[in-house]
LOSEZA-117820 format. One record per residue (C-alpha): x, z, y. Coordinates in nm, 2 decimals. Layout:
+--------+--------+--------+
:      x :      z :      y :
+--------+--------+--------+
:      X :      Z :      Y :
...
+--------+--------+--------+
% end
This chain:
+--------+--------+--------+
:      x :      z :      y :
+--------+--------+--------+
:  -0.38 :  23.57 :  -7.20 :
:  -0.28 :  23.36 :  -7.50 :
:  -0.60 :  23.09 :  -7.47 :
:  -0.48 :  23.05 :  -7.10 :
:  -0.13 :  23.00 :  -7.20 :
:  -0.22 :  22.74 :  -7.45 :
:  -0.46 :  22.57 :  -7.24 :
:  -0.19 :  22.52 :  -6.98 :
:   0.05 :  22.39 :  -7.26 :
:  -0.18 :  22.14 :  -7.35 :
:  -0.27 :  22.03 :  -7.02 :
:   0.13 :  22.00 :  -6.97 :
:   0.17 :  21.78 :  -7.28 :
:  -0.16 :  21.54 :  -7.19 :
:   0.05 :  21.30 :  -6.98 :
:   0.30 :  21.27 :  -7.26 :
:  -0.02 :  21.17 :  -7.50 :
:  -0.18 :  20.93 :  -7.28 :
:  -0.13 :  20.55 :  -7.37 :
:   0.02 :  20.30 :  -7.13 :
:  -0.09 :  19.94 :  -7.14 :
:   0.19 :  19.72 :  -7.04 :
:   0.10 :  19.42 :  -6.82 :
:   0.29 :  19.09 :  -6.79 :
:   0.62 :  19.25 :  -6.67 :
:   0.64 :  19.56 :  -6.87 :
:   0.61 :  19.28 :  -7.17 :
:   0.84 :  19.07 :  -7.05 :
:   1.10 :  19.37 :  -7.03 :
:   1.07 :  19.42 :  -7.40 :
:   0.99 :  19.09 :  -7.55 :
:   1.17 :  18.78 :  -7.35 :
:   1.48 :  18.68 :  -7.56 :
:   1.38 :  18.90 :  -7.85 :
:   1.17 :  18.84 :  -8.17 :
:   0.93 :  19.11 :  -8.24 :
:   0.77 :  19.18 :  -8.56 :
:   0.44 :  19.32 :  -8.63 :
:   0.27 :  19.52 :  -8.93 :
:  -0.06 :  19.63 :  -8.98 :
:  -0.11 :  19.94 :  -9.23 :
:   0.23 :  19.94 :  -9.34 :
:   0.21 :  19.58 :  -9.42 :
:   0.39 :  19.29 :  -9.25 :
:   0.17 :  19.08 :  -9.05 :
:   0.39 :  18.84 :  -8.85 :
:   0.67 :  18.80 :  -8.60 :
:   0.69 :  18.65 :  -8.27 :
:   1.01 :  18.51 :  -8.08 :
:   0.98 :  18.52 :  -7.71 :
:   1.14 :  18.23 :  -7.50 :
:   1.22 :  18.19 :  -7.15 :
:   0.92 :  18.04 :  -6.92 :
:   0.66 :  18.24 :  -7.11 :
:   0.69 :  18.05 :  -7.43 :
:   0.67 :  18.19 :  -7.75 :
:   0.71 :  18.09 :  -8.13 :
:   0.47 :  18.26 :  -8.39 :
:   0.51 :  18.33 :  -8.76 :
:   0.23 :  18.45 :  -8.96 :
:   0.25 :  18.65 :  -9.27 :
:   0.27 :  18.34 :  -9.49 :
:   0.56 :  18.19 :  -9.28 :
:   0.38 :  17.96 :  -9.13 :
:   0.51 :  17.86 :  -8.75 :
:   0.33 :  17.77 :  -8.44 :
:   0.48 :  17.72 :  -8.11 :
:   0.26 :  17.88 :  -7.79 :
:   0.24 :  18.01 :  -7.46 :
:   0.14 :  18.33 :  -7.33 :
:   0.01 :  18.45 :  -6.98 :
:  -0.14 :  18.77 :  -6.85 :
:  -0.54 :  18.76 :  -6.75 :
:  -0.76 :  19.04 :  -6.66 :
:  -0.50 :  19.30 :  -6.76 :
:  -0.44 :  19.15 :  -7.12 :
:  -0.17 :  18.94 :  -7.23 :
:  -0.32 :  18.62 :  -7.36 :
:  -0.18 :  18.33 :  -7.61 :
:  -0.27 :  17.98 :  -7.67 :
:  -0.08 :  17.85 :  -7.98 :
:  -0.06 :  17.43 :  -8.05 :
:  -0.39 :  17.31 :  -8.24 :
:  -0.57 :  17.58 :  -8.12 :
:  -0.62 :  17.63 :  -7.71 :
:  -0.87 :  17.90 :  -7.72 :
:  -0.67 :  18.22 :  -7.55 :
:  -0.62 :  18.52 :  -7.78 :
:  -0.58 :  18.82 :  -7.56 :
:  -0.41 :  19.15 :  -7.66 :
:  -0.35 :  19.49 :  -7.47 :
:   0.00 :  19.57 :  -7.54 :
:   0.01 :  19.97 :  -7.56 :
:   0.31 :  20.19 :  -7.55 :
:   0.20 :  20.52 :  -7.74 :
:   0.46 :  20.82 :  -7.81 :
:   0.75 :  20.57 :  -7.75 :
:   0.62 :  20.31 :  -8.00 :
:   0.43 :  19.97 :  -7.91 :
:   0.10 :  19.88 :  -8.04 :
:  -0.13 :  19.60 :  -8.00 :
:  -0.49 :  19.55 :  -8.00 :
:  -0.69 :  19.23 :  -8.00 :
:  -0.95 :  19.20 :  -7.70 :
:  -1.20 :  19.12 :  -7.99 :
:  -1.14 :  19.47 :  -8.15 :
:  -1.21 :  19.73 :  -7.88 :
:  -1.22 :  20.02 :  -8.15 :
:  -0.86 :  19.92 :  -8.24 :
:  -0.95 :  19.92 :  -8.64 :
:  -0.72 :  19.63 :  -8.68 :
:  -0.45 :  19.76 :  -8.44 :
:  -0.08 :  19.62 :  -8.51 :
:   0.24 :  19.81 :  -8.48 :
:   0.54 :  19.67 :  -8.38 :
:   0.77 :  19.75 :  -8.64 :
:   1.11 :  19.59 :  -8.55 :
:   1.26 :  19.37 :  -8.25 :
:   1.62 :  19.19 :  -8.28 :
:   1.77 :  18.88 :  -8.09 :
:   1.75 :  18.66 :  -8.42 :
:   1.53 :  18.36 :  -8.40 :
:   1.28 :  18.26 :  -8.63 :
:   1.34 :  18.08 :  -8.92 :
:   1.09 :  17.78 :  -8.84 :
:   1.16 :  17.44 :  -8.95 :
:   1.12 :  17.15 :  -8.70 :
:   0.87 :  16.89 :  -8.67 :
:   0.85 :  16.69 :  -8.99 :
:   1.00 :  16.33 :  -8.94 :
:   0.87 :  16.03 :  -9.11 :
:   0.53 :  15.86 :  -9.22 :
+--------+--------+--------+
% end
């Protein structure tokens, strides 16, 4: 009887443990108008500011910034950046109330990133260089 009760409890909890992959609208609802911060293994990885019109501004861990655009393709969210037109595609996953992103090039999730913060502050990215 105890085994059946435990099995029933685990089955009832299973939906809460399932990963939810976010598509374009789900992602837009958490990202547009905000800056999201990402870490890998507890270390700052980068931050991305999400602007209207599927535009973004990425700052890597060294502080280098790039302007980008994002779109949904085949269920993944893909990003292109100035100087690199090749799309980088990610699965955005809600797990236990937290957000994780996994590159399509990393199906095992070994390099998965964790969204460690979100705020409405713009990134501190200098404008274009002026002069010769």
